[in-house]
PATIMAR-330787 format. One record per residue (C-alpha): residue in one letter; chain; x, y, z. Coordinates in steps of 0.001 Angstrom, whole numbers, plus 500000, padded with zeros to 6 digits. Each point is the difference from the previous one (the first is absolute). Layout:
<pts>
{pt "A","A",{X,Y,Z}}
...
</pts>
This chain:
<pts>
{pt "M","A",{602646,756696,446548}}
{pt "K","A",{500424,502227,502785}}
{pt "D","A",{496912,498640,501630}}
{pt "K","A",{501335,496457,499759}}
{pt "V","A",{503343,501127,501817}}
{pt "I","A",{498014,501552,502846}}
{pt "T","A",{497761,496878,500323}}
{pt "F","A",{503152,497708,500167}}
{pt "F","A",{501638,502094,502881}}
{pt "K","A",{496756,500036,502002}}
{pt "K","A",{499866,496086,499785}}
{pt "I","A",{503574,499766,501498}}
{pt "Q","A",{499201,502652,502733}}
{pt "K","A",{496804,498026,500798}}
{pt "K","A",{502017,496575,500268}}
{pt "I","A",{502585,501542,502156}}
{pt "K","A",{497355,501225,502355}}
{pt "S","A",{498358,496614,499897}}
{pt "K","A",{503345,498487,501114}}
{pt "N","A",{500401,502541,502635}}
{pt "L","A",{503542,500711,498634}}
{pt "T","A",{501741,503260,501097}}
{pt "P","A",{503428,501302,498921}}
{pt "E","A",{501340,499228,503513}}
{pt "K","A",{498867,496413,499792}}
{pt "N","A",{501279,499585,496622}}
{pt "R","A",{503653,501211,501154}}
{pt "R","A",{499782,497466,503012}}
{pt "K","A",{499082,497125,497590}}
{pt "V","A",{502885,500778,497667}}
{pt "G","A",{502612,500474,502847}}
{pt "M","A",{498767,496575,501358}}
{pt "I","A",{500656,498297,496573}}
{pt "L","A",{503296,501509,499736}}
{pt "S","A",{501089,498848,503460}}
{pt "I","A",{498831,496662,499448}}
{pt "T","A",{501736,499862,496663}}
{pt "S","A",{503334,501365,501609}}
{pt "V","A",{499873,497288,502744}}
{pt "I","A",{499561,497161,497277}}
{pt "V","A",{502811,501521,497952}}
{pt "F","A",{502425,500287,503113}}
{pt "F","A",{499087,496279,500997}}
{pt "V","A",{500806,498776,496330}}
{pt "F","A",{503285,501859,499933}}
{pt "T","A",{501023,498871,503509}}
{pt "F","A",{499006,496424,499089}}
{pt "R","A",{502075,500240,496688}}
{pt "F","A",{502903,501520,501952}}
{pt "V","A",{500065,497302,502645}}
{pt "Y","A",{499721,497219,497201}}
{pt "I","A",{503077,501598,498157}}
{pt "V","A",{502086,500313,503113}}
{pt "T","A",{498989,496514,501118}}
{pt "I","A",{500114,498096,496642}}
{pt "G","A",{502671,502136,498301}}
{pt "K","A",{498334,499913,496675}}
{pt "V","A",{498225,502330,497714}}
{pt "G","A",{498467,498266,497311}}
{pt "S","A",{502470,497510,498735}}
{pt "A","A",{502986,502202,501165}}
{pt "N","A",{501831,498895,503090}}
{pt "L","A",{501054,503177,501958}}
{pt "N","A",{502539,498229,501998}}
{pt "E","A",{501863,499061,496929}}
{pt "K","A",{499728,503282,498694}}
{pt "R","A",{501445,501552,503173}}
{pt "D","A",{502849,497442,500051}}
{pt "S","A",{500765,500741,496433}}
{pt "L","A",{500421,503727,500918}}
{pt "Y","A",{501903,499746,503190}}
{pt "Q","A",{501532,496604,499993}}
{pt "G","A",{502369,498383,497658}}
{pt "S","A",{501872,496890,499298}}
{pt "S","A",{503027,498820,498256}}
{pt "I","A",{502351,497062,499181}}
{pt "I","A",{503152,499824,501941}}
{pt "K","A",{502604,498554,497636}}
{pt "A","A",{502012,497116,501192}}
{pt "K","A",{503834,500118,499781}}
{pt "R","A",{501319,498003,497028}}
{pt "G","A",{502584,497502,501229}}
{pt "T","A",{503747,500776,499502}}
{pt "I","A",{502233,497794,497709}}
{pt "Y","A",{503361,499428,501526}}
{pt "D","A",{503240,498393,498879}}
{pt "R","A",{501257,496749,501789}}
{pt "N","A",{501799,502215,502813}}
{pt "G","A",{496885,502256,500762}}
{pt "L","A",{500924,502904,497796}}
{pt "P","A",{496969,501629,498256}}
{pt "I","A",{499635,499674,496215}}
{pt "A","A",{496347,501322,499713}}
{pt "K","A",{498238,501716,502854}}
{pt "D","A",{496882,501985,500526}}
{pt "A","A",{500383,503753,500673}}
{pt "T","A",{497624,502734,500699}}
{pt "S","A",{500442,503515,498500}}
{pt "Y","A",{498103,502911,501451}}
{pt "S","A",{498566,503238,498445}}
{pt "L","A",{499276,503222,502006}}
{pt "Y","A",{496612,501790,500135}}
{pt "A","A",{498498,502793,502014}}
{pt "E","A",{496404,500570,501264}}
{pt "L","A",{499073,503754,499850}}
{pt "S","A",{496380,500114,500688}}
{pt "E","A",{498961,501103,503594}}
{pt "D","A",{497161,497482,499942}}
{pt "Y","A",{502718,497227,500233}}
{pt "V","A",{499596,499022,503520}}
{pt "G","A",{500159,496716,502004}}
{pt "S","A",{498546,498496,502939}}
{pt "N","A",{499407,502421,502920}}
{pt "N","A",{499992,502879,497221}}
{pt "K","A",{503722,499815,499956}}
{pt "E","A",{501318,502262,497242}}
{pt "L","A",{501966,497913,497321}}
{pt "F","A",{500465,502475,497303}}
{pt "V","A",{503062,502304,499329}}
{pt "H","A",{499838,503088,502018}}
{pt "K","A",{501161,503244,498486}}
{pt "K","A",{502353,500687,502824}}
{pt "D","A",{502137,496682,499219}}
{pt "Q","A",{500187,500459,496172}}
{pt "Q","A",{503391,501527,500090}}
{pt "R","A",{501299,497381,502344}}
{pt "I","A",{498532,497286,497909}}
{pt "A","A",{501732,501267,496898}}
{pt "E","A",{503243,499997,501993}}
{pt "I","A",{499596,496276,501193}}
{pt "L","A",{499033,498740,496596}}
{pt "K","A",{503090,501660,498498}}
{pt "Q","A",{502225,498609,502560}}
{pt "Y","A",{498707,496310,499778}}
{pt "A","A",{498647,499649,496534}}
{pt "N","A",{501694,502857,498076}}
{pt "V","A",{496818,501317,499029}}
{pt "P","A",{500505,503782,499123}}
{pt "E","A",{498511,502401,502504}}
{pt "E","A",{498544,502071,497189}}
{pt "T","A",{498251,496804,498785}}
{pt "T","A",{498514,499363,503446}}
{pt "K","A",{498836,503589,500609}}
{pt "E","A",{498502,499986,496528}}
{pt "Q","A",{497934,496958,500758}}
{pt "F","A",{498647,501737,503214}}
{pt "V","A",{498429,502829,497888}}
{pt "P","A",{496202,499298,499728}}
{pt "K","A",{499082,498807,496287}}
{pt "K","A",{496794,498764,498465}}
{pt "N","A",{499459,497303,497533}}
{pt "K","A",{498228,499952,496668}}
{pt "A","A",{496763,499582,501736}}
{pt "G","A",{500546,503209,501919}}
{pt "K","A",{500446,498117,503321}}
{pt "V","A",{502975,500722,502446}}
{pt "I","A",{502771,497339,499772}}
{pt "S","A",{500632,498935,503582}}
{pt "T","A",{502346,497052,499557}}
{pt "V","A",{503417,500860,498301}}
{pt "E","A",{503192,498241,499114}}
{pt "F","A",{503574,501134,499704}}
{pt "G","A",{501074,498880,496384}}
{pt "D","A",{502724,497370,499235}}
{pt "K","A",{502077,500876,503083}}
{pt "G","A",{497197,499049,502154}}
{pt "K","A",{499706,496632,498528}}
{pt "N","A",{501772,496598,500056}}
{pt "L","A",{501229,500881,503561}}
{pt "S","A",{501773,497252,502326}}
{pt "L","A",{498715,498827,503222}}
{pt "E","A",{502968,501820,501515}}
{pt "T","A",{498929,503363,498437}}
{pt "K","A",{496271,499406,501035}}
{pt "T","A",{501135,499311,503519}}
{pt "S","A",{502311,502950,500374}}
{pt "I","A",{497196,502411,498596}}
{pt "E","A",{497389,498492,502326}}
{pt "E","A",{502217,500435,503087}}
{pt "A","A",{501042,503682,499195}}
{pt "L","A",{496311,500754,499456}}
{pt "K","A",{498793,498224,503199}}
{pt "K","A",{502833,501672,502091}}
{pt "E","A",{498428,503399,499001}}
{pt "K","A",{496414,498848,500269}}
{pt "I","A",{499361,500734,496267}}
{pt "T","A",{497067,498536,498309}}
{pt "G","A",{498820,499549,496519}}
{pt "I","A",{502756,498116,498221}}
{pt "Y","A",{499365,496420,499125}}
{pt "F","A",{501395,497214,498041}}
{pt "N","A",{498641,497599,497321}}
{pt "E","A",{501585,496496,499771}}
{pt "H","A",{501026,498518,496728}}
{pt "P","A",{501087,496293,499869}}
{pt "D","A",{503145,499200,497880}}
{pt "R","A",{502368,497021,499346}}
{pt "M","A",{503693,500590,500254}}
{pt "Y","A",{502731,497994,498213}}
{pt "P","A",{503150,501478,501753}}
{pt "N","A",{502479,497940,497808}}
{pt "G","A",{498749,501353,496571}}
{pt "E","A",{501014,497430,497327}}
{pt "F","A",{500152,496888,502176}}
{pt "A","A",{498749,496561,498901}}
{pt "S","A",{497183,502225,498657}}
{pt "Y","A",{498184,497264,497838}}
{pt "L","A",{500196,497438,502785}}
{pt "I","A",{498849,502347,502769}}
{pt "G","A",{497647,501854,497673}}
{pt "Y","A",{497956,502967,500812}}
{pt "A","A",{496646,500920,501611}}
{pt "S","A",{497771,502512,498168}}
{pt "P","A",{498258,502961,501672}}
{pt "T","A",{496449,500671,499721}}
{pt "K","A",{499052,503544,499791}}
{pt "N","A",{496905,502071,500629}}
{pt "K","A",{498711,502721,497689}}
{pt "A","A",{502151,502479,501416}}
{pt "G","A",{503106,497854,499093}}
{pt "E","A",{500734,499116,503677}}
{pt "T","A",{500990,496322,500820}}
{pt "I","A",{497535,498530,501927}}
{pt "S","A",{501343,496220,500126}}
{pt "I","A",{502784,497808,498781}}
{pt "S","A",{499443,496859,498147}}
{pt "G","A",{502098,497298,498361}}
{pt "E","A",{497248,498705,498115}}
{pt "K","A",{501017,501809,496609}}
{pt "G","A",{503735,500018,500967}}
{pt "M","A",{502451,497117,499602}}
{pt "G","A",{502397,497573,501698}}
{pt "I","A",{499607,499380,503751}}
{pt "E","A",{497836,503023,500445}}
{pt "Q","A",{497552,498513,497690}}
{pt "A","A",{500348,496402,500835}}
{pt "Y","A",{499569,500444,503851}}
{pt "D","A",{497653,503142,499688}}
{pt "E","A",{497483,498196,502249}}
{pt "V","A",{502612,499264,502678}}
{pt "L","A",{501473,503457,499868}}
{pt "R","A",{496821,502336,499858}}
{pt "G","A",{498251,499038,503182}}
{pt "Q","A",{496477,500985,500833}}
{pt "D","A",{498724,503574,500383}}
{pt "G","A",{498213,501300,503163}}
{pt "Y","A",{496900,502311,500312}}
{pt "K","A",{499254,503005,502246}}
{pt "H","A",{497192,502523,500876}}
{pt "Y","A",{500588,503619,500883}}
{pt "Q","A",{498033,503305,500297}}
{pt "K","A",{500133,502497,497329}}
{pt "D","A",{499972,503632,499872}}
{pt "S","A",{497564,502224,497810}}
{pt "K","A",{502471,499378,497046}}
{pt "G","A",{500121,496342,500416}}
{pt "N","A",{503532,499899,501533}}
{pt "E","A",{500865,497527,502695}}
{pt "L","A",{500050,501829,503567}}
{pt "P","A",{503202,499112,501807}}
{pt "G","A",{499502,497653,502928}}
{pt "T","A",{496794,498654,498804}}
{pt "A","A",{500883,496815,498247}}
{pt "V","A",{498759,496594,501130}}
{pt "V","A",{501627,497017,498369}}
{pt "E","A",{497487,497351,499365}}
{pt "K","A",{502288,497412,498103}}
{pt "K","A",{503665,499886,500734}}
{pt "T","A",{502475,499788,497085}}
{pt "Q","A",{501937,496726,499335}}
{pt "D","A",{503312,500923,498494}}
{pt "G","A",{501443,498098,497297}}
{pt "Q","A",{502723,497356,500788}}
{pt "D","A",{503456,500558,499551}}
{pt "V","A",{501994,497937,497465}}
{pt "Y","A",{503656,499049,500248}}
{pt "T","A",{501666,499012,496673}}
{pt "T","A",{503295,497937,499644}}
{pt "I","A",{501587,503019,498172}}
{pt "D","A",{503335,501166,501536}}
{pt "T","A",{500182,503804,499740}}
{pt "N","A",{503721,499898,499926}}
{pt "L","A",{500233,497654,497152}}
{pt "Q","A",{496933,501549,498131}}
{pt "V","A",{501683,503341,500099}}
{pt "R","A",{503283,498442,498763}}
{pt "L","A",{498141,498302,497096}}
{pt "E","A",{498085,503128,499082}}
{pt "D","A",{503141,501937,499559}}
{pt "A","A",{501780,497451,498174}}
{pt "M","A",{497130,499739,497458}}
{pt "D","A",{499626,503848,499839}}
{pt "E","A",{503715,500158,498826}}
{pt "V","A",{499625,497132,497414}}
{pt "Q","A",{496713,501383,498699}}
{pt "K","A",{501686,503257,499210}}
{pt "E","A",{503019,498402,498429}}
{pt "A","A",{498496,497097,497895}}
{pt "E","A",{496372,501571,499362}}
{pt "P","A",{498338,496538,499770}}
{pt "V","A",{496394,499630,499257}}
{pt "N","A",{499586,498446,503421}}
{pt "M","A",{501691,498197,502854}}
{pt "T","A",{499019,497831,502871}}
{pt "A","A",{502112,498961,503049}}
{pt "M","A",{499405,497892,503031}}
{pt "L","A",{501860,498779,503005}}
{pt "M","A",{498607,497040,501932}}
{pt "N","A",{500997,498032,503107}}
{pt "A","A",{500877,496646,498546}}
{pt "K","A",{498820,498082,503075}}
{pt "T","A",{496574,501610,500705}}
{pt "G","A",{499015,501506,496500}}
{pt "E","A",{499728,503473,501691}}
{pt "I","A",{500440,502944,497716}}
{pt "L","A",{502464,502367,501342}}
{pt "A","A",{500074,502566,497239}}
{pt "A","A",{498136,500152,496639}}
{pt "S","A",{499584,502688,497363}}
{pt "Q","A",{499589,500629,496367}}
{pt "R","A",{500695,502882,497487}}
{pt "P","A",{498180,502131,498966}}
{pt "T","A",{498538,500619,503422}}
{pt "F","A",{498053,502760,501772}}
{pt "D","A",{499679,502136,503102}}
{pt "P","A",{496810,498752,501849}}
{pt "Q","A",{499916,503453,501884}}
{pt "T","A",{499833,502149,496994}}
{pt "K","A",{499112,497319,497345}}
{pt "R","A",{502791,501397,497790}}
{pt "G","A",{500837,497312,497491}}
{pt "L","A",{496853,497972,500315}}
{pt "Y","A",{497887,501722,497314}}
{pt "K","A",{500760,501207,496412}}
{pt "E","A",{498358,503015,500494}}
{pt "K","A",{498301,501740,502985}}
{pt "G","A",{496473,498462,500562}}
{pt "Q","A",{500438,497032,498070}}
{pt "P","A",{498012,497118,501611}}
{pt "D","A",{502419,497046,499381}}
{pt "P","A",{503485,499556,501116}}
{pt "I","A",{502695,499700,497199}}
{pt "W","A",{501623,496948,501359}}
{pt "D","A",{498831,496932,501568}}
{pt "N","A",{501661,498386,503172}}
{pt "L","A",{502605,498065,497927}}
{pt "L","A",{500981,497908,502805}}
{pt "V","A",{496661,498090,499763}}
{pt "Q","A",{497799,501300,497318}}
{pt "S","A",{502401,499759,496914}}
{pt "A","A",{500995,496706,498506}}
{pt "F","A",{503093,499924,498037}}
{pt "E","A",{502356,497435,498297}}
{pt "P","A",{502683,499693,502521}}
{pt "G","A",{502773,498686,497672}}
{pt "S","A",{502946,497838,501269}}
{pt "T","A",{499308,500552,503718}}
{pt "M","A",{497574,497203,499321}}
{pt "K","A",{502819,497641,499298}}
{pt "V","A",{500555,499681,503753}}
{pt "F","A",{496619,498135,500186}}
{pt "T","A",{500691,497805,496930}}
{pt "V","A",{503390,498918,501635}}
{pt "A","A",{498116,499350,503270}}
{pt "A","A",{497310,498005,498423}}
{pt "A","A",{502642,497813,498020}}
{pt "L","A",{501918,499329,502988}}
{pt "D","A",{497193,499053,502164}}
{pt "S","A",{498448,497906,497554}}
{pt "G","A",{503071,498097,499329}}
{pt "K","A",{500402,501212,496380}}
{pt "L","A",{503179,501912,500342}}
{pt "N","A",{503452,498215,499894}}
{pt "E","A",{502645,502235,501265}}
{pt "N","A",{502598,498253,497847}}
{pt "E","A",{498076,500105,496718}}
{pt "T","A",{500923,502543,497455}}
{pt "F","A",{498112,501574,497028}}
{pt "Q","A",{500858,502095,496895}}
{pt "S","A",{499189,503626,500545}}
{pt "G","A",{498905,502301,497216}}
{pt "Q","A",{496731,499119,498518}}
{pt "I","A",{497240,497334,500066}}
{pt "Q","A",{497091,499148,497689}}
{pt "V","A",{496693,499732,501898}}
{pt "A","A",{497149,499104,497293}}
{pt "D","A",{500121,502554,497465}}
{pt "R","A",{502030,502452,501912}}
{pt "T","A",{503795,500450,500457}}
{pt "I","A",{500682,501344,503427}}
{pt "M","A",{503464,501620,500620}}
{pt "D","A",{502095,500845,502987}}
{pt "W","A",{500259,503678,500824}}
{pt "N","A",{503203,500645,497978}}
{pt "G","A",{498385,499434,496698}}
{pt "G","A",{500147,496278,500141}}
{pt "K","A",{503752,499706,500107}}
{pt "G","A",{499753,498436,503467}}
{pt "K","A",{503081,499272,502094}}
{pt "G","A",{500740,496414,498970}}
{pt "P","A",{499319,496900,502077}}
{pt "M","A",{498912,500936,503483}}
{pt "T","A",{498413,498201,503091}}
{pt "Y","A",{496695,501157,501172}}
{pt "R","A",{501485,501557,503007}}
{pt "Q","A",{501885,502119,497613}}
{pt "A","A",{497009,500458,497964}}
{pt "L","A",{498309,501745,503060}}
{pt "A","A",{503068,502260,500423}}
{pt "W","A",{500394,500973,496436}}
{pt "S","A",{496232,500175,499402}}
{pt "S","A",{499545,497552,497141}}
{pt "N","A",{496442,499765,498524}}
{pt "V","A",{501141,496794,498231}}
{pt "G","A",{500948,498365,503245}}
{pt "M","A",{496692,500910,501503}}
{pt "I","A",{498168,498560,497193}}
{pt "H","A",{501859,496673,500279}}
{pt "L","A",{498955,499845,503558}}
{pt "E","A",{496353,500868,499405}}
{pt "Q","A",{499783,497143,497308}}
{pt "K","A",{501667,497577,502479}}
{pt "M","A",{497219,500838,502556}}
{pt "G","A",{497182,500060,497475}}
{pt "T","A",{496565,500756,501850}}
{pt "T","A",{501829,500005,503323}}
{pt "W","A",{501263,503433,499101}}
{pt "Q","A",{496396,501452,499877}}
{pt "A","A",{499315,498301,503328}}
{pt "Y","A",{502763,501870,501589}}
{pt "L","A",{498886,503119,498558}}
{pt "Q","A",{496661,499501,501950}}
{pt "K","A",{502094,498876,503108}}
{pt "F","A",{501984,503311,499950}}
{pt "G","A",{496709,501879,499924}}
{pt "F","A",{500118,501396,496463}}
{pt "G","A",{496645,500503,498280}}
{pt "K","A",{498035,500952,503061}}
{pt "T","A",{500107,502919,502414}}
{pt "T","A",{501906,500014,503131}}
{pt "H","A",{496767,501025,501946}}
{pt "S","A",{501835,503011,501085}}
{pt "G","A",{496685,501929,500898}}
{pt "L","A",{501241,503049,497893}}
{pt "P","A",{497537,501261,497424}}
{pt "L","A",{500035,498637,496564}}
{pt "E","A",{502757,497393,500471}}
{pt "A","A",{500576,498391,496512}}
{pt "A","A",{500301,496196,499755}}
{pt "G","A",{502347,499973,497165}}
{pt "N","A",{499942,497363,497288}}
{pt "I","A",{501802,496841,498707}}
{pt "Q","A",{499938,499530,496265}}
{pt "D","A",{500020,496234,499126}}
{pt "A","A",{497915,499904,496714}}
{pt "S","A",{503145,498657,498013}}
{pt "T","A",{503256,498449,500712}}
{pt "V","A",{501787,503214,499161}}
{pt "D","A",{498218,501907,502557}}
{pt "T","A",{500574,497332,502656}}
{pt "A","A",{503651,499953,498929}}
{pt "M","A",{500115,503847,500454}}
{pt "T","A",{498595,499848,503435}}
{pt "S","A",{503205,498349,501153}}
{pt "F","A",{502103,503084,499340}}
{pt "G","A",{497283,502627,501085}}
{pt "Q","A",{498101,500775,496770}}
{pt "A","A",{496411,499117,499277}}
{pt "I","A",{499215,500085,503555}}
{pt "G","A",{498493,503148,501891}}
{pt "V","A",{501026,500558,503639}}
{pt "T","A",{499824,502596,502915}}
{pt "S","A",{502736,501099,502006}}
{pt "F","A",{498163,498603,502991}}
{pt "Q","A",{499768,496658,498348}}
{pt "M","A",{503779,499996,499255}}
{pt "M","A",{500819,500957,503539}}
{pt "Q","A",{497755,497300,501385}}
{pt "G","A",{501710,497337,497688}}
{pt "F","A",{503457,501281,501104}}
{pt "T","A",{499318,499370,503574}}
{pt "A","A",{499936,496224,499310}}
{pt "I","A",{503521,500157,498570}}
{pt "A","A",{501228,502191,502968}}
{pt "N","A",{498014,498182,502767}}
{pt "D","A",{500873,496111,499811}}
{pt "G","A",{497123,499565,497564}}
{pt "K","A",{497230,501563,502046}}
{pt "M","A",{498259,502599,497845}}
{pt "M","A",{498821,503011,502164}}
{pt "K","A",{497009,502351,499074}}
{pt "P","A",{501180,503526,499432}}
{pt "Q","A",{499090,501928,503223}}
{pt "Y","A",{499541,503787,500353}}
{pt "L","A",{498182,500005,503356}}
{pt "K","A",{501271,499345,503523}}
{pt "K","A",{497021,500599,502044}}
{pt "V","A",{496644,502135,500482}}
{pt "T","A",{499422,501541,503358}}
{pt "T","A",{496888,501555,501522}}
{pt "K","A",{500008,502901,502415}}
{pt "D","A",{499208,497880,502969}}
{pt "G","A",{503157,497909,499469}}
{pt "K","A",{498968,497047,498155}}
{pt "E","A",{502182,498680,497188}}
{pt "K","A",{499572,497766,496968}}
{pt "I","A",{503269,498625,499076}}
{pt "Y","A",{500923,499236,496371}}
{pt "G","A",{502812,497320,500164}}
{pt "P","A",{501955,498239,497334}}
{pt "E","A",{497801,497732,497919}}
{pt "M","A",{501499,497069,497932}}
{pt "V","A",{498079,499392,496804}}
{pt "S","A",{501397,496726,499043}}
{pt "Q","A",{503403,498002,499709}}
{pt "P","A",{500443,499654,496208}}
{pt "I","A",{503572,498692,500087}}
{pt "K","A",{502229,498051,502474}}
{pt "P","A",{502364,501731,502376}}
{pt "E","A",{502923,498486,498184}}
{pt "T","A",{498832,501119,496813}}
{pt "A","A",{499768,503719,501269}}
{pt "H","A",{503455,499778,501316}}
{pt "T","A",{501457,498776,496554}}
{pt "V","A",{498226,502758,498173}}
{pt "L","A",{501418,502622,502285}}
{pt "D","A",{503343,498465,499454}}
{pt "Y","A",{499619,500168,496269}}
{pt "M","A",{498862,503564,500202}}
{pt "Q","A",{503271,501220,501491}}
{pt "D","A",{501746,499219,496723}}
{pt "V","A",{497887,502991,498384}}
{pt "V","A",{501960,502255,502376}}
{pt "N","A",{503368,498038,500456}}
{pt "D","A",{500784,498149,496705}}
{pt "E","A",{502249,502179,497859}}
{pt "T","A",{499424,497716,496920}}
{pt "Y","A",{496264,499318,500174}}
{pt "G","A",{498580,502455,502599}}
{pt "I","A",{497693,502545,498151}}
{pt "G","A",{500046,502137,503052}}
{pt "F","A",{503737,499851,500761}}
{pt "G","A",{501388,503179,501181}}
{pt "I","A",{496435,501644,500298}}
{pt "Y","A",{498020,498257,502691}}
{pt "G","A",{502534,498883,502316}}
{pt "I","A",{500245,501705,503610}}
{pt "D","A",{503352,500246,502026}}
{pt "D","A",{500303,497629,502882}}
{pt "L","A",{496574,498168,499129}}
{pt "N","A",{498965,496887,498205}}
{pt "V","A",{497322,500795,497368}}
{pt "S","A",{497886,497751,498011}}
{pt "A","A",{498487,501864,496955}}
{pt "K","A",{498429,499672,496484}}
{pt "T","A",{499554,502445,497566}}
{pt "G","A",{497371,500775,497363}}
{pt "T","A",{499679,501549,496665}}
{pt "A","A",{496626,499555,498507}}
{pt "Q","A",{498566,500964,496497}}
{pt "I","A",{497077,502337,499881}}
{pt "F","A",{497079,499716,497923}}
{pt "D","A",{497675,502770,499187}}
{pt "R","A",{496601,498946,498828}}
{pt "G","A",{501467,496752,498879}}
{pt "I","A",{502848,501530,498020}}
{pt "L","A",{503614,499510,501197}}
{pt "M","A",{501752,503120,500954}}
{pt "T","A",{503577,499968,498682}}
{pt "G","A",{501551,503212,501298}}
{pt "P","A",{503447,499735,501685}}
{pt "T","A",{498557,500445,503382}}
{pt "D","A",{496539,498646,499384}}
{pt "Y","A",{500419,497486,502806}}
{pt "L","A",{498630,499291,503487}}
{pt "Y","A",{503131,499789,502027}}
{pt "S","A",{499898,498212,503429}}
{pt "V","A",{501956,498435,502662}}
{pt "V","A",{499267,497757,503243}}
{pt "Q","A",{502653,499947,502707}}
{pt "I","A",{499796,497807,502946}}
{pt "A","A",{502404,500612,502777}}
{pt "P","A",{501915,498442,501887}}
{pt "T","A",{499982,496739,497950}}
{pt "E","A",{500876,497835,502999}}
{pt "D","A",{497061,501257,502224}}
{pt "P","A",{497775,502427,497981}}
{pt "E","A",{498742,502964,501709}}
{pt "Y","A",{498900,502236,497124}}
{pt "I","A",{498536,499757,496515}}
{pt "M","A",{500375,503069,497805}}
{pt "Y","A",{498144,500086,496605}}
{pt "V","A",{500218,502968,497679}}
{pt "T","A",{498579,500591,496464}}
{pt "M","A",{500685,502741,497482}}
{pt "K","A",{498046,500561,496749}}
{pt "Q","A",{501494,501594,496822}}
{pt "P","A",{502639,502380,501504}}
{pt "K","A",{500905,502771,497775}}
{pt "V","A",{503509,500863,501381}}
{pt "G","A",{502746,497575,501110}}
{pt "D","A",{500388,496221,500583}}
{pt "G","A",{496889,498326,501606}}
{pt "P","A",{501942,497359,502078}}
{pt "N","A",{502425,502705,501413}}
{pt "Q","A",{497202,502382,500800}}
{pt "I","A",{497926,497332,501765}}
{pt "A","A",{503043,499001,502102}}
{pt "K","A",{500033,503726,501265}}
{pt "I","A",{496725,499224,501593}}
{pt "S","A",{500198,496467,501100}}
{pt "N","A",{503620,499892,501259}}
{pt "S","A",{499448,503226,501939}}
{pt "V","A",{496922,498842,501780}}
{pt "L","A",{501513,496637,500875}}
{pt "E","A",{503081,501461,501217}}
{pt "H","A",{498140,502272,502190}}
{pt "A","A",{497585,497262,501326}}
{pt "F","A",{503064,498240,501297}}
{pt "K","A",{501385,503080,501552}}
{pt "V","A",{496758,500655,501858}}
{pt "D","A",{499973,496301,501126}}
{pt "A","A",{503516,500194,501355}}
{pt "G","A",{498866,502252,502883}}
{pt "S","A",{496385,499237,500272}}
{pt "T","A",{497336,497217,500263}}
{pt "E","A",{497206,502094,498524}}
{pt "H","A",{499249,497703,497218}}
{pt "E","A",{499743,496879,502111}}
</pts>
């Protein structure tokens, strides 16, 4: 074995000698190989580096995009939601911005030109004093927040807030703090913006105006305001009010925060348009106050009330009970967090049997069609219709023979059935002419069309005195405009105009729906309706709905209530109502109030506390102003 190894090494030695290889030559050869390899590697890396710098890609990754994501940011600039005003330019719903304080403590927080933007230790005491002075943040709280702390991951917390006192700050407070800090050249204190929607009047035509809902981020901060899930005008005109958001780019610091002064706006915001309603704040406040008082006294299941300009159909005041505060949502939900409101917008969404206020239209139709003879009398008390005996409101006793004018004043069901039978199918045609059985096309969400029951002669007879027919308050008011306005029926109007920020306006003028009756018919009905208030013998509203020094045409209503098809028979199981049109000779206003099942007091007298009060106030306002014109 030893001989074989020796022989092997001798062969190698012999081969080396044959190649003339020496150790020195070997070192030179290895050095040359290494040099060439180094040059090749250098050129490969240089070429790759130039490629990356020029093309900006490593594999499929775009380095420019990676760089931008690290040091550049972008965000949406929220558009300002339009303001909702009353007819005189007083705000009902408006956008507001609240602010919250925060401080940057990291010394790495620098801006362009390496400007230091963090809180300096020398300024901490003065900052505490300024925040105490303008935001009432306790100095101890501020100083405590400046003490370095670590989060759960063990990293130093560099951005801090200042508790509840440092949140929901007004623009005025924000400006005061900023000016005080700027005066002393203090950096490191900043503000976050939070959009909000303000309803300065509280409970104020709440279901008509509606509300806009906030959209919140994961931290519970409001990031936008939308009426999409709200109600009323806020929902119906959400696209008009909300505007279009803008877009901006900015430079970020190492923590991803926007560096001050680096923002570049790419797309400007287009703020929402402003909406001017027909509501008069003065009259609306009076209506809300009157309804609050009656709600406490009578404790009804619900109430509605509306004041309208008789000639234009403009709604000057409108409300309902129960109601809610759109700012706090108090009264809107049964329990906190419940998704759906307790109450509908009763003015348009809830159809009800109006009762005897419908008799105004029965008499108007009979007069207009020539079926009412003013000198003819009938026997009041009760009448047989098919298999049903229908009685007057006093248990069928009646009030002896009476004319149809007296029948309207005394509210005789029997008299209205006689007129309905004289008209035949003409009565149904007039119901359509007056707009019943179809919506008023108000534009408000979920408006009900109501219904007219005509499957039997009994149903048709009952519609003549306001039973077996479902109506909304908007439909009733629309019909009453024909009585008050020379036979011309006006669409209920709650908008006056919509304006853009550049001054353009879209005007919503009066809109005549049709003319269901002749002018002379309307005048005669108004004259008849005065007897409700003035006729001591037959006037069912005598001593209740009259107003001093004013000629008032009125009609009362007391409708029976059915619950799931069963007639309710309690002493106050009625829907009480009244319509008042004044002044009779040249109507300016129509007032319509309903009250369902009051627990305390007399329905008509309770209603009069609302209707008389608001009408009287309307004429006092008009005496020294032309704001309704």
